[in-house]
C-alpha positions as CSV (number, residue, x, y, z in Angstrom):
1,M,-32.7,-9.0,38.7
2,S,-30.8,-9.4,42.2
3,D,-29.4,-6.4,43.9
4,A,-26.0,-7.8,43.7
5,L,-26.0,-8.1,39.8
6,A,-27.8,-4.7,39.3
7,T,-24.6,-3.0,41.4
8,R,-22.2,-5.1,39.1
9,L,-24.0,-3.5,36.1
10,A,-24.0,-0.5,37.3
11,A,-20.2,-0.4,38.0
12,L,-19.4,-1.4,34.4
13,T,-17.6,1.0,31.9
14,P,-19.6,2.0,28.7
15,E,-16.9,-0.1,26.6
16,Q,-17.8,-3.2,29.1
17,R,-21.5,-2.7,28.7
18,A,-20.9,-2.5,25.1
19,R,-19.2,-5.8,25.3
20,L,-21.9,-7.1,27.0
21,R,-24.6,-6.5,24.9
22,A,-22.5,-7.7,21.8
23,A,-22.6,-10.9,23.8
24,L,-26.3,-11.0,24.5
25,P,-28.4,-13.7,22.4
26,G,-29.9,-11.2,19.4
27,A,-26.9,-8.9,19.4
28,R,-25.5,-10.4,16.5
29,P,-22.1,-8.4,15.6
30,D,-21.2,-8.3,11.7
31,T,-18.2,-10.0,10.8
32,G,-16.0,-9.8,7.7
33,E,-12.5,-9.9,6.2
34,P,-10.0,-7.2,6.9
35,T,-8.7,-5.0,3.9
36,P,-5.0,-6.0,3.0
37,G,-3.9,-2.4,4.8
38,Q,-6.0,-3.6,7.8
39,L,-4.4,-6.8,7.9
40,R,-0.8,-5.7,7.8
41,L,-1.4,-2.9,10.5
42,W,-2.7,-5.9,12.6
43,Q,0.2,-8.1,12.1
44,V,2.4,-5.0,12.7
45,H,0.6,-3.9,16.0
46,H,1.7,-7.4,17.1
47,Q,5.3,-7.1,15.9
48,V,5.9,-4.2,17.8
49,D,3.9,-5.4,21.1
50,G,1.1,-2.8,20.8
51,R,3.5,0.0,20.9
52,P,1.5,3.2,19.0
53,V,3.5,2.9,15.8
54,D,0.1,2.7,13.9
55,V,-1.8,5.4,16.1
56,V,-3.4,8.6,15.1
57,C,-2.3,11.3,17.6
58,Q,-3.7,14.5,17.1
59,A,-4.3,17.7,19.2
60,V,-6.9,19.9,18.1
61,R,-6.6,23.3,19.7
62,L,-9.8,25.4,20.1
63,T,-8.8,29.3,20.6
64,G,-10.6,32.6,20.5
65,A,-14.3,31.6,21.7
66,P,-15.6,29.5,24.5
67,V,-16.8,25.9,23.3
68,D,-19.4,23.7,24.7
69,L,-17.5,20.5,25.6
70,D,-20.4,18.4,26.5
71,L,-21.6,19.3,22.8
72,L,-18.4,17.9,21.2
73,A,-18.6,14.8,23.3
74,E,-21.9,14.1,22.1
75,R,-20.9,14.7,18.6
76,V,-17.8,12.1,19.4
77,R,-20.2,9.9,20.4
78,G,-22.7,10.5,17.8
79,F,-19.8,10.3,15.1
80,T,-18.9,6.7,16.4
81,A,-22.4,5.3,16.2
82,A,-22.7,6.6,12.6
83,H,-19.3,4.9,11.3
84,E,-19.1,1.5,11.7
85,A,-15.3,1.3,11.4
86,L,-15.4,3.0,14.9
87,R,-17.7,0.1,16.1
88,T,-15.1,-2.4,14.8
89,T,-12.9,-4.8,16.8
90,F,-10.5,-7.6,15.5
91,A,-10.8,-11.3,16.3
92,T,-8.7,-14.0,15.6
93,S,-10.0,-17.7,15.2
94,A,-8.0,-20.7,16.3
95,D,-6.2,-21.1,13.0
96,G,-5.1,-17.6,13.1
97,T,-7.4,-16.0,10.7
98,V,-8.2,-12.2,11.6
99,R,-11.7,-11.3,11.1
100,R,-13.3,-7.6,11.5
101,V,-16.1,-7.6,14.3
102,V,-18.8,-5.0,13.7
103,H,-20.7,-4.3,16.9
104,P,-23.9,-2.8,17.0
105,E,-22.6,-0.3,19.9
106,L,-19.4,0.2,20.9
107,P,-19.1,3.6,22.6
108,P,-15.7,5.6,22.3
109,R,-13.5,6.3,25.3
110,V,-14.4,9.9,26.2
111,T,-12.9,11.7,29.2
112,R,-13.0,15.5,30.4
113,V,-9.6,16.9,31.9
114,R,-8.5,20.2,32.4
115,C,-4.8,22.0,30.9
116,A,-2.9,24.4,32.1
117,D,-1.2,24.9,28.9
118,E,-0.1,23.5,25.3
119,A,2.5,21.3,26.8
120,E,0.0,19.4,29.4
121,A,-2.7,19.1,26.5
122,H,0.0,17.4,24.4
123,A,1.3,15.2,27.3
124,V,-2.4,14.0,27.6
125,A,-3.1,13.3,23.8
126,L,0.5,11.3,24.0
127,R,-0.6,9.4,27.1
128,L,-3.7,8.4,25.3
129,A,-1.5,6.9,22.6
130,A,0.6,5.1,24.7
131,E,-1.9,3.1,26.6
132,P,-1.9,-0.5,24.8
133,F,-5.1,-1.0,22.5
134,D,-7.0,-4.1,23.0
135,L,-7.8,-4.8,19.3
136,A,-10.2,-7.6,20.2
137,G,-12.3,-5.8,22.9
138,G,-12.1,-2.2,21.8
139,P,-12.7,0.7,21.6
140,L,-10.2,1.9,19.6
141,L,-11.2,5.3,19.7
142,R,-10.2,7.7,22.4
143,V,-10.7,11.2,23.4
144,A,-10.2,13.7,25.8
145,L,-12.0,17.0,26.0
146,A,-9.8,19.5,27.8
147,E,-10.6,22.7,29.5
148,G,-7.9,25.3,29.2
149,P,-6.7,28.2,31.4
150,A,-9.3,30.5,30.3
151,P,-12.9,30.2,29.0
152,D,-12.0,30.7,25.3
153,R,-9.1,27.9,25.3
154,A,-9.7,24.2,24.8
155,W,-8.6,20.8,23.3
156,V,-9.7,17.7,21.4
157,L,-7.2,15.3,22.1
158,V,-7.6,12.2,19.7
159,A,-6.2,9.2,19.9
160,V,-7.2,6.3,17.5
161,H,-5.8,3.0,15.9
162,N,-5.0,3.5,12.2
163,L,-7.2,0.1,12.1
164,V,-10.2,1.9,11.8
165,F,-9.1,5.9,11.1
166,D,-6.9,7.4,8.9
167,A,-6.2,11.3,7.8
168,W,-9.2,11.4,5.8
169,S,-11.4,10.3,8.7
170,F,-9.7,12.8,10.8
171,E,-11.0,15.5,8.4
172,L,-14.4,13.9,8.5
173,L,-14.3,14.0,12.1
174,L,-13.4,17.6,12.3
175,D,-16.0,18.3,10.0
176,E,-18.7,17.1,12.6
177,L,-17.6,18.7,15.3
178,A,-17.7,21.9,13.7
179,R,-21.2,21.2,11.8
180,E,-23.7,23.9,13.1
181,T,-27.3,22.6,12.9
182,G,-29.2,19.6,11.2
183,P,-28.6,16.2,10.8
184,A,-25.3,15.0,9.7
185,A,-25.1,13.3,6.2
186,A,-25.4,9.6,6.2
187,P,-22.2,7.7,5.6
188,R,-21.3,4.9,3.2
189,P,-20.3,2.1,5.4
190,F,-16.6,0.9,5.8
191,G,-17.9,-2.8,5.0
192,A,-19.2,-1.5,1.4
193,F,-15.7,-0.2,0.9
194,V,-14.6,-3.9,1.9
195,R,-16.9,-5.6,-0.7
196,D,-16.2,-3.0,-3.3
197,Q,-12.7,-3.5,-3.2
198,A,-12.6,-7.2,-3.2
199,D,-14.6,-7.1,-6.3
200,W,-12.5,-4.8,-8.0
201,L,-9.5,-6.6,-7.5
202,R,-11.0,-9.8,-9.0
203,G,-12.2,-7.8,-12.4
204,P,-9.9,-6.9,-15.2
205,E,-8.9,-3.3,-13.6
206,G,-7.6,-5.2,-10.7
207,R,-5.6,-7.5,-12.9
208,A,-4.5,-4.8,-14.7
209,G,-3.0,-2.7,-11.7
210,A,-1.5,-6.1,-10.3
211,A,1.0,-6.3,-13.5
212,Y,1.4,-2.4,-13.5
213,W,3.0,-2.4,-10.0
214,A,4.8,-5.6,-10.6
215,A,6.5,-4.1,-13.7
216,E,6.9,-0.7,-12.1
217,T,9.0,-2.3,-8.9
218,A,11.3,-4.8,-11.1
219,A,14.8,-4.7,-10.6
220,A,13.9,-1.7,-8.0
221,P,16.9,-0.3,-6.2
222,A,18.3,-1.1,-2.8
223,P,16.9,0.0,0.3
224,L,18.8,3.7,1.4
225,P,21.9,3.1,3.4
226,T,21.7,3.2,7.2
227,D,24.2,3.9,10.0
228,R,23.2,0.4,11.6
229,P,22.1,-2.9,9.6
230,R,18.2,-3.5,9.5
231,A,16.8,-6.3,11.5
232,E,13.4,-8.3,12.4
233,P,11.8,-7.9,14.4
234,A,11.8,-4.4,14.5
235,R,10.7,-2.4,17.7
236,R,10.4,1.2,15.7
237,D,11.6,3.7,18.1
238,G,11.3,6.7,16.5
239,A,12.2,10.8,16.7
240,R,11.7,13.7,14.2
241,I,13.7,16.5,13.0
242,A,11.7,19.5,12.2
243,F,12.0,21.9,9.6
244,T,10.3,24.9,8.2
245,L,10.3,27.1,5.2
246,P,9.1,30.4,4.1
247,A,6.2,31.3,2.3
248,S,8.2,32.8,-0.6
249,V,10.1,29.4,-1.0
250,A,6.7,27.2,-1.0
251,D,5.0,29.5,-3.4
252,A,7.9,29.2,-5.8
253,V,8.1,25.3,-5.5
254,A,4.2,25.5,-6.1
255,A,4.2,27.7,-9.1
256,S,7.1,26.0,-10.8
257,A,5.3,22.7,-11.1
258,Q,2.1,24.5,-12.2
259,R,3.8,25.6,-15.1
260,E,4.7,22.0,-15.6
261,A,1.1,21.1,-15.6
262,A,1.8,19.5,-12.4
263,T,0.5,19.7,-8.8
264,A,2.5,21.0,-5.9
265,Y,2.7,17.5,-4.8
266,A,4.9,16.8,-7.8
267,G,7.1,20.1,-7.0
268,W,8.0,18.8,-3.4
269,L,8.1,14.9,-4.4
270,A,10.7,16.4,-7.0
271,V,12.9,18.1,-4.1
272,A,12.6,14.8,-2.1
273,W,13.9,12.8,-4.7
274,A,17.0,15.2,-5.5
275,A,17.7,14.8,-1.5
276,L,17.4,11.2,-1.7
277,A,19.2,10.3,-4.8
278,E,22.2,12.4,-3.0
279,F,21.4,10.4,0.2
280,G,21.6,7.1,-1.5
281,G,23.8,7.5,-4.5
282,T,21.5,6.7,-7.1
283,E,19.0,8.6,-9.3
284,D,16.9,5.4,-9.3
285,V,14.8,6.2,-6.1
286,L,12.0,3.9,-5.1
287,L,9.5,5.6,-2.5
288,G,6.5,5.1,-0.8
289,T,3.7,7.5,-0.9
290,F,0.1,7.9,0.4
291,T,-2.9,7.9,-1.3
292,T,-6.5,8.5,-0.1
293,G,-8.3,5.4,-1.1
294,R,-11.2,7.6,-2.0
295,N,-11.3,7.7,-5.6
296,R,-14.5,5.9,-6.3
297,Q,-17.8,7.5,-6.0
298,G,-19.4,7.4,-2.2
299,T,-16.0,7.1,-0.6
300,D,-15.6,10.5,0.3
301,T,-18.0,10.0,3.5
302,V,-16.5,6.7,4.5
303,V,-14.7,6.5,8.0
304,G,-12.0,3.8,8.4
305,Y,-8.7,2.8,7.1
306,L,-9.0,3.5,3.6
307,L,-5.4,4.8,3.1
308,N,-3.0,3.2,0.4
309,V,0.5,3.2,0.2
310,L,1.8,2.8,-3.5
311,P,5.1,3.3,-4.7
312,V,6.3,6.2,-6.8
313,R,9.7,5.0,-8.8
314,L,11.5,8.1,-9.8
315,R,14.6,7.5,-12.1
316,D,15.4,9.4,-15.0
317,A,16.2,13.0,-13.9
318,G,17.3,14.4,-16.8
319,T,20.0,17.2,-16.8
320,G,19.3,17.0,-13.2
321,T,17.3,20.5,-12.8
322,H,14.3,20.8,-10.5
323,R,12.6,21.4,-13.9
324,D,13.5,18.0,-15.1
325,R,12.5,16.3,-12.1
326,V,8.9,18.0,-11.7
327,R,8.2,16.7,-15.3
328,A,9.3,13.0,-14.4
329,A,7.7,12.9,-11.0
330,R,4.4,14.1,-13.0
331,T,5.1,11.5,-15.5
332,A,5.5,8.6,-12.7
333,I,2.3,10.1,-10.7
334,R,-0.2,10.5,-13.6
335,A,0.9,6.8,-14.7
336,G,0.4,5.3,-11.1
337,L,-2.9,7.2,-10.6
338,R,-4.3,5.0,-13.0
339,H,-4.0,2.2,-11.1
340,A,-4.1,4.0,-7.5
341,S,-7.0,1.6,-6.1
342,Y,-4.6,-1.6,-5.8
343,P,-3.5,-2.4,-2.3
344,G,0.0,-1.4,-1.7
345,E,0.5,-4.9,0.4
346,L,-0.6,-7.0,-2.5
347,I,2.2,-5.9,-5.1
348,D,4.4,-9.0,-6.1
349,A,7.8,-7.4,-5.7
350,D,11.4,-8.9,-5.5
351,R,12.3,-6.1,-3.0
352,R,11.7,-6.7,0.4
353,V,12.6,-4.7,3.4
354,P,12.9,-5.7,7.0
355,G,10.1,-3.7,8.9
356,T,6.7,-2.5,9.2
357,H,5.7,-2.6,5.3
358,P,7.6,-5.5,3.0
359,L,8.2,-2.8,0.0
360,F,9.2,0.4,1.7
361,D,12.0,1.8,3.6
362,A,11.4,5.5,3.2
363,V,7.8,7.1,2.5
364,F,6.9,10.8,1.5
365,V,4.1,12.3,2.9
366,F,2.3,15.5,1.3
367,D,-0.7,16.5,3.5
368,N,-2.5,19.7,2.4
369,L,-6.0,18.5,3.8
370,G,-6.0,20.8,6.5
371,A,-4.8,23.9,4.9
372,D,-7.9,25.8,4.9
373,E,-9.5,27.4,8.0
374,R,-12.1,25.9,10.1
375,R,-14.0,26.9,13.1
376,V,-15.7,24.9,15.9
377,Q,-18.4,26.9,17.7
378,G,-16.8,30.0,16.6
379,A,-13.1,29.0,17.9
380,Q,-10.6,28.5,15.6
381,V,-8.9,25.0,15.0
382,T,-5.2,24.4,14.9
383,T,-4.1,20.8,14.8
384,A,-0.8,19.4,15.8
385,D,0.2,15.9,14.8
386,L,2.3,14.6,17.9
387,D,5.3,12.9,17.9
388,K,5.0,9.5,19.6
389,G,8.3,8.7,19.7
390,T,7.8,5.7,17.0
391,A,8.5,5.4,13.4
392,R,6.3,3.8,11.0
393,F,9.0,3.4,8.3
394,D,12.9,3.7,8.4
395,L,12.3,7.4,7.0
396,T,9.5,9.1,6.6
397,L,9.4,12.7,5.2
398,A,6.5,14.6,5.7
399,V,5.6,18.1,4.2
400,Y,2.5,20.3,5.4
401,P,2.0,23.8,3.4
402,G,0.2,26.2,5.1
403,P,-0.3,30.0,4.7
404,D,2.8,30.7,6.4
405,G,5.1,28.4,4.2
406,V,5.7,25.0,4.8
407,A,6.3,23.1,8.0
408,G,7.5,19.5,8.0
409,W,9.6,16.8,9.9
410,L,11.8,13.7,9.0
411,E,10.7,10.9,11.3
412,F,13.4,8.1,11.7
413,D,14.0,4.8,13.1
414,T,16.4,5.4,15.9
415,A,17.8,1.7,15.8
416,L,19.1,2.4,12.2
417,Y,19.8,6.0,12.3
418,D,22.0,8.8,14.2
419,E,20.2,11.7,14.5
420,A,23.1,13.9,13.1
421,T,22.8,11.9,9.9
422,V,18.8,12.5,9.4
423,R,19.9,16.1,10.4
424,R,22.1,16.4,7.7
425,L,19.7,14.8,5.3
426,A,16.6,17.5,6.7
427,E,19.3,20.1,6.1
428,R,20.0,19.4,2.4
429,F,16.5,18.9,1.8
430,T,15.7,22.3,2.7
431,A,18.5,24.0,0.6
432,L,17.3,21.9,-2.3
433,A,14.0,23.3,-1.9
434,H,15.9,26.9,-1.7
435,I,17.7,26.0,-4.8
436,A,14.4,25.1,-7.0
437,A,12.9,28.2,-5.7
438,Q,15.7,30.4,-7.0
439,E,15.7,28.3,-10.2
440,A,11.8,28.8,-10.4
441,E,12.2,32.6,-10.1
442,Q,15.0,32.8,-13.1
């Protein structure tokens, strides 16, 4: 090897070296079709010119004990090596076909920074997310490990494209960072999930799912009203209106659902239904809702985009009480869960909404995955899902229960809605939550 070539090779970044290794003879990346969900995300990425609409941006604060950031960097790299989704890029052929490309090696981008406070750490994470992702070249995972102003304060700042990662994957990453000793459990590869999904769709359960969702979305209500007309393509600039509710209200909503043999999710969905029925002027409400996509054996260890966005159709509110809404929501949820493996992107429905998903303008998120306390090297973990200034849907209502009550936000497309409109909707949602709690206590 010439000195000039050796110098050029030494100057390559880890990501560039991984691409070079993948191109060498004998390095054969695996390829395969993307899932319907991945294909939609790939299309959206290009519709919005690479803006971070579908990018996970999380700030993990570590406090109360010093942590070894070198060890955390090693864990992140090992996690990437173990999970093929994080070594995946997306190639496009001449005819426009998109393929998953799984590389033998594709290290994540891991950097070290120093942050004086929380605001600076969040700014670093947002810069990581805002930098356009190269879907064909990768890597699609970026992590900044930030030293804080004191030895017992640090941050793990994560920006990763949804094409290879979802909320469950984030919990698996945190589990790996918190792992104390011994080897990590061998994960199931994402490619196995893709093959299983394709087989399921061709089988009787897949056909039954297609028929169920087509019927469930028939004669669906019109999308919710907006302050300005919808247009394509959408830029998806967004903002959030945050809200909180005390533990007394959260406990009452959960307890009222439990009395109806329903989950807390159904209780909060009933509150969202009441708010959106008022907002849209009809009791017939069609919402998108997220399911983990991990209802088959072995999928609980899979890192990747398994998240599924499915409809929940809410129609018969009975007398309009919170109790009646919970019962109706429980019935709709249970019926839909039997077909939860069916990709929402494949649902054959007349309803078509301009934007990032053909079926949904409004989505409800209920996330209690991170409700339990977690520690990394003795440090307490606090996570924050950061506002990237984008909107995945016209409206997204997110509810995060915790020991001190509920934190949440309403994310909205600023091209469609004025802040004042969404603030009124958020205030009405919290007011209806208080009313539901009062009803439950009577």
